FILO-960001 format. One line per 4 residues: their letters; for each residue x, y, z of N, C-alpha, C, CB. Coordinates in steps of 0.02 Angstrom, whole numbers, plus 50000, padded with zeros to 5 digits. Atoms other than C-alpha are relative to their C-alpha. Glycine has a CB too. Layout:
N
A = X:Y:Z:X:Y:Z:X:Y:Z:X:Y:Z  ...
//
This chain:
327
MNFT = 50044:49932:50004:49998:50001:49995:50047:50069:49999:49946:50003:50071  49969:49945:50011:50059:50173:49952:49967:50053:50063:49989:50022:49919  50023:49959:49954:50038:50297:50098:50047:50048:50016:49979:49968:50052  49949:49940:49969:50116:50467:50166:49978:50016:50062:50003:50071:49959
LRTM = 50007:49971:49928:50136:50545:50328:49984:50062:50007:50056:49996:50037  50002:49925:49997:50087:50722:50379:49968:50012:50073:49953:50035:49936  50029:49972:49919:50047:50809:50547:49922:50004:49994:50033:50090:50026  50057:50018:49980:49885:50770:50623:49961:50086:49997:50008:49955:50079
TQQD = 50028:49927:49989:49754:50931:50590:49934:49987:50040:49983:50044:49924  50050:50003:49965:49595:50968:50680:49937:49964:49961:49989:50067:50021  50048:50037:50051:49498:50897:50524:50020:49927:50004:50007:50027:49920  49985:50078:49998:49576:50725:50550:49966:49954:50066:50086:49993:50005
LRAV = 50006:50035:49936:49508:50699:50733:49946:49956:50004:49994:50044:50052  50052:50051:50001:49344:50614:50694:50033:49930:49970:49936:50027:49953  49983:50072:50040:49440:50475:50586:50052:49982:50054:50034:50005:49908  49953:50028:49948:49575:50461:50717:49954:49963:50054:50047:50060:50036
AEIE = 50055:50035:49942:49430:50429:50852:49970:49933:49977:49931:50052:50015  50037:50057:50024:49348:50302:50743:50061:49935:49988:49958:50024:49924  49956:50043:50008:49516:50202:50702:50025:49963:50062:50046:50029:49966  49983:50020:49936:49571:50214:50883:49945:49952:50035:50012:50062:50040
AGVF = 50033:50033:49979:49417:50140:50948:49979:49937:49969:49964:50033:50013  50011:50050:50018:49405:50018:50839:50064:49935:49998:49971:50020:49946  49947:50045:49982:49583:49948:50850:49995:49965:50073:50063:50040:49994  50003:50015:49930:49560:49947:51038:49943:49954:50018:49993:50063:50038
TDWY = 50046:50048:49983:49396:49869:51035:50025:49914:49982:49933:50025:49959  49976:50076:50008:49478:49708:50955:50045:49970:50054:50040:49992:49936  49962:50025:49953:49603:49712:51075:49976:49981:50072:50045:50041:50004  50042:50013:49930:49491:49723:51234:49945:49933:49993:49952:50078:50020
RIYR = 50047:50053:50004:49377:49578:51154:50058:49944:50007:49948:49998:49927  49947:50063:49996:49545:49463:51134:50025:49992:50073:50069:50012:49948  49957:50026:49947:49636:49492:51292:49959:50022:50066:50080:50031:49995  50049:49974:49934:49501:49567:51425:49935:49987:49996:49998:50073:50013
REPE = 50071:50028:50010:49345:49487:51352:49940:50043:50020:49994:49937:50040  50048:49947:50001:49252:49651:51341:49953:49989:49942:50034:50067:49996  50044:50019:50056:49098:49612:51237:49974:50068:49961:49937:49954:50029  50021:49950:50019:49052:49791:51214:50044:50040:49949:49986:50029:50052
PLSE = 49939:49972:50032:49143:49903:51081:50018:50060:50047:49988:50023:49920  49968:49946:49955:49267:50030:51160:49958:50079:49970:50100:50000:49986  50026:49920:50023:49178:50217:51151:50061:50037:49977:49963:50049:50067  49951:49973:50037:49268:50335:51029:50018:50051:50060:49977:50031:49923
RTIE = 49975:49934:49969:49380:50475:51112:49956:50053:49977:50074:50019:49980  50038:49949:50018:49286:50636:51116:50047:50042:49956:49970:50036:50059  49971:49954:50037:49350:50771:50987:50042:50052:50040:49951:50030:49963  49962:49947:49957:49400:50888:51123:50052:49963:50041:49948:50044:50051
ALRY = 49955:50039:49966:49494:50749:51215:50054:50003:49952:49977:49930:50018  49942:50006:50050:49603:50726:51059:50034:50078:49991:49969:49969:49922  49970:49933:50003:49619:50917:51041:50044:50009:50068:49940:50058:49993  49958:49995:49947:49687:50906:51214:50062:49964:49999:49967:49984:50052
AISL = 49941:50040:50001:49805:50765:51186:50047:50030:49960:49989:49935:49978  49957:49980:50044:49886:50840:51031:50034:50076:50009:49965:49993:49940  49989:49933:49991:49901:51015:51108:50073:50003:50035:49940:50034:50042  49943:50001:49971:50062:50977:51208:50062:50007:49952:50002:49943:50039
DPDA = 49935:50001:50052:50168:50961:51050:49959:49988:49924:50065:49922:50022  50041:50016:50063:50055:50974:50886:50035:49976:49945:49964:50055:49977  49962:50029:50049:50192:50944:50772:50023:49927:50005:50054:50039:49995  49971:50064:49969:50229:50775:50866:49945:49946:49964:49999:50000:50097
NLVA = 50062:50029:50009:50057:50699:50809:49984:49987:49932:49952:50038:50027  49992:50019:50063:50053:50609:50644:49933:49967:49978:50061:49957:49994  50054:50049:50038:49920:50527:50515:50041:49974:49938:49923:50042:49972  49974:50030:50069:49963:50401:50383:49934:50004:49948:50030:49911:50010
VADD = 50065:49997:50056:49842:50432:50217:50023:49957:49951:49981:50078:49962  49998:50039:50057:49831:50318:50085:50002:50048:49931:49936:49953:50002  50016:49968:50067:49827:50371:49895:49931:50024:49991:50013:49955:49947  50061:49985:50011:49653:50369:49892:49951:50061:50061:49973:49927:49994
GAMV = 50029:49951:49954:49628:50499:50045:49979:49974:50057:49948:50033:49975  50033:50028:49946:49579:50367:50166:50071:50004:50052:49964:49917:49981  49944:50001:49928:49675:50377:50350:49997:49930:50014:49975:50047:50079  49979:50069:49985:49758:50217:50384:50055:49992:50054:50024:49969:49937
GFIL = 49969:50002:49943:49841:50253:50538:50014:50069:50038:50057:49966:49987  49983:49948:49954:49887:50379:50673:50048:49993:50058:49943:50019:50026  49963:50002:49948:50012:50419:50814:49995:50063:50041:50064:49986:49979  50015:49936:49955:49984:50534:50965:50086:49992:50044:49910:49989:50065
ARTW = 49925:49977:49964:50152:50611:51049:49994:50050:50047:50056:50030:49949  50007:49934:49955:50185:50725:51192:50077:50014:50019:49946:49988:50077  49940:49989:49974:50342:50813:51253:49988:50035:50068:50043:50038:49952  49992:49967:49935:50372:50850:51440:50071:50035:50020:49983:49949:50051
GRVG = 49922:49967:49995:50524:50975:51430:50038:49950:49950:50039:49998:50091  49943:50047:50038:50671:50849:51374:49970:49941:50014:50083:50002:50026  50024:50076:50005:50562:50692:51396:49951:50004:49949:49966:49966:50069  50059:50019:50043:50455:50639:51256:49984:49926:49989:50011:50029:49935
WFGT = 50024:50063:50015:50355:50492:51230:49928:49996:49947:49988:49968:50073  50058:49987:50053:50213:50434:51100:49944:49947:50023:50027:49986:49913  50069:50048:49970:50053:50324:51135:49947:50046:50005:50007:49963:50081  50007:50060:50038:49933:50290:51076:49997:49997:49937:49955:49971:50014
FGVP = 49997:49995:50063:49961:50242:50904:49953:49944:49962:50070:49997:49984  50046:50049:50031:49844:50133:50786:49996:49997:49940:49944:50005:50017  50007:50002:50074:49831:50060:50618:49939:49941:50000:50080:49978:49954  50055:50037:50009:49662:49975:50562:50025:49917:50005:49965:50022:49927
TQLQ = 49974:50070:49985:49677:49778:50603:50009:49968:49933:49950:49956:50047  49990:50043:50063:49652:49723:50425:50058:50031:49955:49930:49996:49955  49950:49985:50039:49794:49840:50360:50077:49997:50040:49981:50069:49969  49930:50004:49971:49928:49793:50493:50043:49957:49965:50001:49979:50069
GLGI = 49949:50045:50020:50084:49707:50437:50026:50033:49927:49969:49920:49994  49985:49974:50070:50100:49836:50280:50056:50044:50025:49935:50040:49956  49955:49936:49992:50227:49956:50373:49987:50048:50017:50025:50020:49961  50016:49932:49970:50122:50092:50419:50028:50013:50073:49922:50009:50004
GTAL = 49983:49990:49942:50143:50075:50598:50080:50011:50021:49971:49951:50029  49937:49974:49985:50336:50060:50590:50024:50061:49969:50043:49954:49989  49981:49942:50022:50335:50211:50480:49982:50057:50045:49975:50008:49939  50036:49956:49937:50232:50308:50610:50041:50007:50061:49931:49967:50026
VNHT = 49949:50002:49935:50355:50257:50750:50058:50024:49972:50014:49925:50037  49942:49975:50020:50506:50292:50654:50001:50080:49994:50016:49966:49938  50010:49929:50009:50450:50466:50599:49993:50040:50064:49941:50010:49960  50008:49955:49928:50399:50516:50781:50059:49990:50039:49935:49978:50050
VDYL = 49946:50004:49960:50547:50448:50852:50057:50056:49974:50025:49925:49999  49952:49945:50023:50648:50552:50730:49986:50065:50019:50005:50003:49931  50018:49932:49961:50554:50703:50787:50022:50006:50072:49925:50011:50002  49990:50000:49934:50570:50664:50964:50078:50021:50014:49978:49929:50028
EQKA = 49929:49988:49993:50761:50648:50948:50036:50080:49992:50029:49955:49947  49977:49916:50003:50777:50833:50910:49975:50034:50061:49965:50046:49933  50036:49955:49933:50678:50888:51070:50018:49965:50072:49905:50001:49994  49993:50035:49933:50717:50759:51203:50050:49958:50009:49948:49965:50016
DVIG = 49949:50045:49967:50846:50666:51301:49967:49942:50023:50037:50031:50057  50030:50064:49985:50720:50531:51355:49945:49987:49947:49972:50000:50074  50052:50006:50053:50604:50450:51219:49970:49931:50037:50032:49992:49910  50019:50057:49979:50492:50320:51296:49927:49995:49980:50013:49992:50071
LETM = 50064:50015:49998:50324:50222:51290:49977:49964:50039:49983:49981:49957  50030:50043:49929:50208:50109:51380:49953:49951:49948:49942:50058:50074  50033:50051:50022:50136:49951:51313:49965:49946:50044:50040:49974:49965  50028:50045:49963:50029:49814:51362:50039:49928:50005:49933:49995:49974
PESG = 49969:50057:49991:50110:49650:51426:49980:49957:49950:49991:49976:50062  50031:50057:50055:50004:49534:51298:50021:50035:49920:49895:49991:50012  49994:49983:50076:50057:49644:51144:50082:49977:49977:49984:50094:49989  49931:50018:50022:50201:49541:51093:50023:50014:49930:50008:49932:50008
ANIG = 49983:49970:50063:50203:49601:50921:50026:50073:50013:49939:49998:49951  49986:49916:49989:50218:49800:50984:50063:49985:50028:49945:50052:50056  49935:50001:49955:50353:49729:51108:50070:49987:49951:49992:49933:50061  49942:50010:50051:50460:49649:50959:50013:50053:49953:49989:49941:49959
LYTK = 49988:49943:50034:50432:49802:50855:50032:50052:50029:49950:50021:49979  49966:49954:49965:50485:49920:50980:50066:49985:50013:49970:50011:50053  49926:50020:49992:50642:49820:51022:50043:50015:49940:50006:49924:50014  49960:49979:50050:50694:49825:50847:50015:50062:49975:49983:49976:49959
LGFV = 49986:49909:50011:50683:50010:50842:50038:50026:50053:49926:50052:50000  49960:49965:49952:50800:50028:50985:49980:50013:50069:50011:50057:49975  50025:49992:49933:50690:50018:51133:50011:49943:50042:49930:50015:49999  49993:50056:49957:50716:49913:51290:49951:50024:50058:50081:49984:50024
ATYP = 50054:49996:49944:50601:49881:51439:50033:50027:50050:49968:49934:50024  49971:49977:49933:50636:49965:51603:49967:49969:50057:49995:50076:50008  50051:50026:49945:50510:49959:51741:49929:49984:49976:49992:50054:50055  50080:49996:50006:50321:49907:51749:49972:50064:50019:49965:49947:50044
THII = 50045:49949:49977:50185:50035:51763:49951:49967:50056:49960:50030:49938  50058:50048:49957:50071:49969:51918:49953:50063:49995:50021:49967:50096  50063:49969:50015:49898:50045:51864:49969:49986:50069:49958:49968:49934  50019:50004:49934:49832:50090:52040:49934:50034:50000:50051:50030:50049
ELPL = 50060:49980:49998:49657:50139:52091:49973:50005:50069:49963:49962:49961  50026:49983:49936:49568:50225:52249:49939:50011:49991:50028:50052:50034  50086:50007:49992:49378:50177:52285:49996:50062:50042:49962:49920:50045  49996:49951:49954:49340:50344:52348:49940:49985:50057:49994:50072:49962
IREA = 50052:50037:49969:49175:50272:52426:50026:49982:50072:49981:49937:49957  49978:50053:49959:49263:50144:52516:50049:50034:50059:50037:49943:49952  49949:49975:49948:49403:50269:52591:49966:50063:50031:50077:50020:49965  50037:49943:49971:49275:50402:52635:50015:50018:50074:49929:49985:49995
ERFK = 49977:49988:49935:49317:50379:52829:50078:50018:50003:49984:49939:50041  49919:49971:50002:49505:50407:52796:50003:50070:49988:50048:49966:49940  49996:49925:50045:49473:50574:52690:49948:50035:50028:49987:49998:49913  50052:49964:49989:49310:50637:52782:50007:50063:50022:49967:49973:50034
SARV = 49986:49941:49974:49396:50787:52848:50020:50048:49935:50057:49990:50056  49980:49959:50061:49449:50849:52663:49932:50039:49982:50029:49949:49934  50056:49951:50028:49340:50991:52590:50034:50027:49949:49969:50058:50048  49979:49976:50070:49349:51052:52418:50022:50060:50001:49951:50000:49952
EDAL = 49982:49925:50007:49346:51231:52469:50066:50008:50034:49945:50050:50034  49940:49987:49967:49506:51203:52561:50051:49979:49950:50007:49964:50069  49949:50007:50062:49600:51144:52399:50038:50075:49977:49954:49969:49928  49958:49945:50027:49746:51250:52336:50009:49983:49929:50071:50007:50037
VWEA = 50013:50018:50062:49704:51258:52161:50048:50047:49945:49920:50007:49992  49973:49957:50038:49820:51328:52020:49950:50050:49959:50041:49963:49960  50045:49959:50052:49682:51385:51906:49972:50065:50048:49927:49947:49965  50027:49940:49959:49619:51489:52057:50054:50061:50015:49974:49972:50072
LGSS = 49952:49947:49968:49787:51592:52083:50004:50059:49944:50081:49965:50018  49992:49946:50044:49819:51760:52000:50064:49992:49954:50003:50062:50041  49957:50018:50052:49939:51768:51854:50071:49993:50016:49993:50044:49951  49939:50009:49981:50091:51800:51957:50014:49942:50028:50017:50043:50036
GRRR = 50000:50060:49957:50041:51650:52070:50023:49942:49950:49924:49986:50034  49993:50053:50039:50029:51542:51924:50063:49987:49968:49956:50003:49956  49929:49992:50036:50189:51593:51836:50052:49966:50059:50020:50094:49981  49954:50032:49936:50275:51554:52005:49998:49932:50017:49984:50029:50064
ALCE = 50022:50068:49995:50187:51395:52025:50039:49959:49941:49918:49996:49994  49983:50025:50071:50232:51343:51848:50081:49987:50008:49978:50062:49934  49930:49990:49993:50423:51376:51885:50021:49950:50057:50017:50078:50016  49985:50057:49961:50420:51265:52034:49977:49944:49994:49991:50008:50049
IREI = 50010:50057:50021:50335:51134:51952:50056:49977:49960:49943:49998:49969  49946:50016:50055:50480:51132:51826:50062:49976:50057:50024:50081:49941  49949:50023:49948:50600:51131:51978:49992:49924:50038:49998:50055:50056  50030:50069:49962:50513:50972:52062:50005:49944:49940:49908:50009:50031
GDSI = 49991:50054:50046:50505:50881:51886:50070:49985:49995:49971:50015:49935  49931:49994:50019:50685:50922:51848:50042:49956:50075:50021:50096:49987  49969:50043:49949:50731:50847:52022:50001:49932:50000:49976:50011:50053  50026:50072:49993:50648:50685:51997:50042:49963:49937:49907:49996:49993
LSGL = 49971:50029:50060:50716:50659:51812:50029:50061:49970:49949:49960:49951  49958:49942:50029:50831:50775:51732:49961:50025:49929:50083:49972:49983  50035:49992:50050:50736:50879:51604:49924:49989:50002:50027:49965:49960  50079:50017:50008:50561:50827:51645:49961:50078:50016:49971:49930:50068
DYSG = 50046:49933:49989:50433:50982:51647:49930:49986:49980:50026:50064:49955  50073:50001:50005:50250:50966:51681:49968:50061:49987:49971:49976:50056  50039:49942:50002:50201:51138:51666:49960:50018:49946:50034:50046:50009  50036:49995:50045:50146:51134:51487:49924:49956:50011:50041:49982:49946
EVEA = 50065:50042:49989:50022:50990:51545:49942:50031:50041:50017:49937:50035  50052:49952:49960:49951:51103:51685:49959:50052:49961:50039:50041:50053  50036:49941:50040:49917:51240:51566:49951:49967:49942:50061:50053:49962  50032:50033:50043:49850:51112:51433:49937:49983:50038:50039:49945:49973
IHSH = 50057:50023:49961:49729:51026:51562:49944:50058:50016:50028:49969:50068  50036:49936:49983:49667:51194:51612:49957:50023:49946:50048:50054:50017  50024:49965:50060:49638:51275:51446:49952:49962:49957:50056:50021:49960  50045:50043:50024:49545:51115:51386:49944:49985:50043:50031:49946:49983
GFGR = 50043:50003:49967:49442:51115:51531:49989:49917:50027:49951:50033:49962  50003:50073:49985:49482:50931:51587:50014:49986:50063:50042:49961:49962  49991:50005:49924:49529:50952:51762:50034:50059:50033:50041:49939:50017  49949:49960:49970:49648:51044:51881:50059:49977:50031:49973:50032:50041
TLLS = 49937:50016:49969:49811:51052:51961:49997:50033:50075:50062:50028:49955  49988:49983:49915:49821:51045:52160:50065:49997:50021:49965:49952:50051  49943:49975:49975:49962:51120:52253:49999:49975:50066:50005:50072:49995  49977:50015:49935:50042:51071:52414:50058:50052:50029:50026:49926:49997
RGEG = 49921:49952:49984:50155:51220:52498:50007:49976:50076:49993:50109:49994  49969:50011:49924:50257:51209:52662:50022:50066:50032:50068:49951:49999  49978:49947:49965:50353:51307:52753:50035:50048:49956:50041:49978:50052  49978:49938:50040:50409:51482:52685:49959:49998:49928:50088:49999:49989
DRLN = 50047:49999:50051:50262:51446:52563:50021:49959:49931:49988:50073:49985  49958:50033:50044:50378:51338:52455:49950:49946:49973:50067:49971:50034  50045:50067:50034:50284:51206:52329:50041:49953:50021:49987:49991:49913  49970:50055:49992:50325:51045:52400:49971:49946:49958:50000:49985:50064
GFAI = 50013:50046:50046:50220:50948:52274:49916:50028:49962:50002:49920:50043  50056:49985:50037:50076:50948:52155:49961:49940:49974:50020:50042:49946  50045:50052:50028:49938:50839:52070:49963:50026:49945:49954:49972:50049  50041:49981:50060:49869:50860:51896:49941:49945:49995:50049:50001:49929
LRST = 50048:50049:49998:49700:50779:51905:49942:50013:49931:49965:50007:50077  50048:49986:50060:49601:50749:51750:49923:49968:50017:50033:49963:49927  50064:50029:49974:49412:50737:51805:49941:49986:49940:49972:50053:50056  50048:50012:50060:49331:50734:51625:50027:49938:49959:49995:50068:49949
SIRA = 49990:50045:50027:49320:50575:51536:50030:50015:49924:49943:49967:50008  49975:49976:50068:49418:50570:51365:49950:49956:49948:50092:49982:49989  50049:50035:50046:49283:50449:51295:49933:50014:50014:50006:49929:50001  50076:49990:50007:49098:50468:51246:49976:49947:50036:49970:50001:49928
ENTT = 50032:50053:49972:48977:50373:51335:50035:49965:50060:49988:49956:49949  49965:50038:49950:49083:50333:51476:49957:50010:50073:50082:50028:50004  50032:49994:49939:49012:50291:51643:50031:49954:50056:49929:49986:49988  49961:50030:49960:49149:50224:51747:50005:50047:50058:50060:49982:49968
GRAY = 50006:49955:49941:49141:50375:51866:50074:50001:50019:49947:49971:50061  49912:49993:49972:49341:50384:51872:50022:50065:49968:50062:49930:49969  49958:49942:50021:49444:50526:51873:50078:49969:49995:49993:50066:50059  49933:50023:50014:49629:50504:51836:50064:50058:50025:50002:49984:49916
IHAL = 49948:49958:49972:49782:50576:51920:50055:49995:49948:50023:49977:50075  49953:50002:50066:49890:50625:51761:50069:49999:50022:49991:50063:49949  49926:49992:49973:50047:50667:51863:49991:50032:50075:50048:50055:49946  49979:49976:49921:50088:50689:52041:50071:49985:50020:49954:49960:50059
AVRP = 49931:50003:49984:50258:50733:52112:50007:50032:50061:50043:50029:49949  49982:49965:49939:50333:50780:52285:50074:50022:49998:49985:49955:50060  49946:49968:50003:50479:50885:52301:50055:49958:50045:49986:50072:50022  49969:50033:49950:50626:50773:52358:50033:50033:50059:50041:49965:49971
GADG = 49970:49978:49926:50692:50803:52538:49937:50047:50033:50084:50053:49991  50058:49979:49962:50509:50857:52583:49977:49952:50036:49949:50023:49963  50032:50065:49958:50408:50755:52704:49945:49974:49957:49967:50018:50078  50047:50041:50046:50336:50643:52581:49941:49967:50021:50032:49951:49973
PSVL = 50059:50030:49987:50201:50548:52658:49951:50068:50018:50011:49941:50064  50044:49948:49975:50137:50716:52744:49967:50041:49931:50046:50053:50053  50009:49965:50067:50137:50799:52562:49951:49967:49959:50063:50004:49961  50042:50039:50034:50062:50650:52494:49922:50003:50017:50025:49938:50008
DDLL = 50072:49993:49972:49916:50654:52619:49972:50055:49974:49995:50004:50074  50033:49937:50015:49886:50837:52583:49968:49989:49931:50052:50063:50001  50012:50006:50066:49882:50805:52390:49934:49953:49985:50064:49974:49968  50044:50046:50017:49771:50655:52407:49943:50007:50041:50026:49938:50003
QQVW = 50062:49991:49974:49643:50727:52520:49970:50060:49956:50005:50013:50078  50041:49972:50054:49614:50867:52397:49987:49974:49946:50018:50047:49981  50034:50061:50069:49601:50741:52249:49931:49968:50035:50069:49913:49979  50068:50021:49968:49466:50653:52359:49942:50041:49999:50006:49988:50065
ASCV = 50053:49931:49985:49380:50815:52395:49969:50018:49936:50041:50074:50030  50011:49970:50076:49388:50872:52208:49949:49945:49972:50081:50004:49947  50043:50045:50040:49323:50706:52142:49933:49993:50036:50033:49929:49990  50068:50009:49967:49178:50675:52274:49951:50064:49976:50010:50000:50087
SLGL = 50040:49927:50019:49116:50870:52239:49972:49979:49924:50062:50083:49996  50024:50009:50075:49101:50806:52055:49956:49932:49987:50069:49996:49951  50041:50053:50004:49005:50644:52105:50052:49936:49971:49933:50020:49950  49964:50049:50030:49153:50533:52046:50009:49945:50051:50063:50026:49973
ARVA = 49990:50045:49953:49179:50361:52125:50061:49971:50010:49962:49957:49994  49932:50028:49989:49358:50313:52102:50053:50042:49947:49997:49912:49984  49944:49966:50041:49520:50383:52041:50060:49964:49991:50020:50062:50030  49951:50051:50016:49656:50290:51955:50069:50044:49991:49977:49954:49929
AGLS = 49944:49984:50015:49843:50322:51913:50047:49957:49993:50016:50035:50031  49943:50048:50022:50014:50249:51853:50053:50024:50049:50024:50007:49915  49943:49996:49968:50160:50224:51949:50048:49951:49977:49990:49995:50066  49949:50042:50039:50316:50174:51874:50033:49956:50060:50060:50050:49955
GRYQ = 49970:50047:49945:50407:50026:51971:50074:50034:50012:50005:49910:49973  49933:49955:49996:50562:50147:51957:49992:50017:50082:50000:50081:49941  50012:49966:49952:50486:50228:52116:49980:49947:50062:49951:50050:49979  50009:50052:49958:50500:50069:52231:49969:49998:50069:50053:49979:50004
SALP = 50021:49982:49939:50473:50144:52401:49915:50031:49998:50057:50054:50026  50050:49955:50008:50318:50246:52337:49930:49963:49999:50014:50039:49937  50075:50029:50011:50190:50098:52310:49974:49983:50064:49995:49933:49953  50032:50009:49928:50182:50044:52492:49963:50053:50032:50048:49985:50048
LFLE = 50042:49932:49971:50132:50232:52533:49935:49992:49963:50038:50083:49982  50066:50006:50034:49996:50215:52403:49951:49947:50017:50011:49994:49934  50040:50062:49966:49937:50049:52469:49976:50009:50061:50038:49941:50009  50005:49979:49921:49937:50110:52646:49944:50052:50004:50075:50034:50032
RGFR = 50051:49948:49992:49813:50254:52592:49944:49970:49955:50027:50077:49976  50051:50032:50039:49688:50130:52508:50007:49984:49929:49949:50036:50003  49985:50014:50073:49747:50117:52325:50004:49927:49999:50068:50036:49970  49984:50070:50029:49742:49939:52241:50034:50003:49941:49941:49959:49988
VMRA = 49951:50008:50061:49853:49888:52110:49947:49947:49953:50088:49960:50026  50045:50034:50050:49734:49833:51950:50024:49964:49939:49958:50046:49977  49960:50022:50047:49853:49795:51823:50058:50028:49984:49971:49996:49953  49926:49969:50029:50029:49825:51737:50006:50023:49930:50055:49948:50004
GIRM = 49976:49988:50057:50098:49897:51600:50072:49992:49994:49981:50056:49983  49920:50002:50011:50274:49891:51515:50033:50061:49974:50020:49946:49951  49963:49937:50025:50383:50045:51506:50065:49985:49963:50017:50045:50060  49941:50022:50041:50516:50037:51370:50022:50084:49984:49976:49943:49923
VRLP = 49971:49939:50023:50651:50183:51321:50038:49990:49950:50036:50034:50044  49964:50009:50052:50747:50214:51175:50074:50010:50019:49976:50042:49948  49926:49981:49998:50937:50195:51176:50042:50034:49945:50032:49944:50010  49973:49993:49934:51053:50278:51212:49964:50047:50049:50067:50022:49994
VSEE = 50034:49958:49944:50995:50354:51367:50036:50002:50057:49936:49978:50020  49976:50005:49935:51049:50409:51536:49978:49943:50045:49985:50056:50029  50015:50057:49948:51076:50279:51667:49947:50003:50057:50060:49987:50035  50049:49985:49944:50963:50376:51779:49941:49966:49987:49985:50074:50009
VFQA = 50064:50028:50016:50811:50306:51698:49995:49921:50032:49991:50002:49917  49993:50074:49990:50868:50128:51751:50005:49985:50083:50071:49972:49958  49994:50009:49931:50905:50172:51927:49942:50009:50048:50047:50039:50019  50061:49993:49955:50780:50147:52074:50009:50060:50034:49990:49943:50049
SDAI = 50011:49930:49966:50719:50307:52156:49956:49996:50052:49972:50053:49954  50045:50001:49940:50636:50347:52323:49958:50063:49982:50042:50004:50078  50046:49942:50008:50547:50494:52239:49917:49970:49998:50023:50043:49925  50072:50022:50010:50357:50492:52253:49976:50047:49939:49951:50011:50073
HLSR = 50000:49970:50077:50308:50522:52070:49947:49951:49968:50084:49996:49956  50045:50044:50025:50146:50467:51984:49999:50034:49913:49921:50002:50051  50013:49980:50066:50127:50466:51783:50008:49938:49956:50046:50057:49978  49992:50048:50040:50111:50362:51638:50020:50022:49917:49937:49961:50009
WAG = 49973:49996:50060:50206:50342:51469:49944:49987:49950:50058:49955:49994  50059:50035:50042:50031:50323:51384:49951:50051:49995:49965:49932:50033  50036:49944:50009:49909:50436:51304:49919:49974:50019:50013:50030:49920
//
C-alpha cells in the first residue's frame, strides 16, 4: 500500500477517534474479554492530547485519501513519549505502524533526551517492533486505583473549598507555581517539565492542578487531576491523576496526604466514584505509601525507553512520582 505521513490536523480528529476505537475494541475483546465496543475518544479529548506538541502527532494517509493510521505524542520538557498509535486491524503488517513510529522517534530525538513509551504485556508484536527500533524495557507501570466511597472515613475531613488550586491563582501566582513545578520535575528526572500539561488540562477544561505548599510558602508537591472522561458514553465514574510529584527532601508522606485529600474532595464534589493513576516501578518505595492510603493495584503495563539514554532512568528512586508514558 502506498501512503504518506503528515501532521495531524483538527479535521483529522473524527477519523482518528474511529480508528482508535476500532483497534482497541479488537484488543479488549481478545485480551480482556470485553463484549461491548470501546467508546470513541471525544474530539475535545483529542484536541487536548495533541496540544502539548502539535507537530509530534501524525496521520498516515493512503493515495485515495483514506486515513490508515495515526500516532499521538507528547513532550514534557526534555522527556518525550508516544502513544496511543493505531493502524486498522486489516491493514496491519504493511509497514504503516513502523513508519509512524520511526518518523515520531526522529522528531522526538530533536527535542528530548529521554524517549519512552508504554505498552501492554500482551502486546507481543508491539514489544518486538519497539525492540527492533532500539527500545528496551525498564520498569513496569503499576496501574493503581482508589475507591473513593470505600475510603470516605480516611478522607472525611477533606473539603473541596480548602483545596489549593493552580487555576484559582492570579497570573503572578500561576507563573511562580509553574516555575516550581519545573524545579520539582527536573529534580526527579533531568529535564522533566509538567508545566505545559498544567496549562493544557486547564485550557481544555479537563481538570485542575492541586498544590501543596509548606514552610516559607514553598511548593512541596502538585497533582494534575483529570476529572473529565476522554471517551464518549463513559460511565466508569473515574478520575485520573495525570501526574503527581513530591519535591525530593520534603516530608513525602505528609505532602502526599495533603494532595490526596485535595484529590478526594475534588472528585467527590464532582460525583466521581474512583480515581486511578500510573506508578512506575522505578519508585519502589512509593507503592507501599499508596497501598497504605487505600489504593489497589489493578494491572500493569511495560515501560520502554530508547537507547542510548542516561543511566538515571534505570536506577531505582525513592521519589514519590505518578505518571504514565501513555496517552
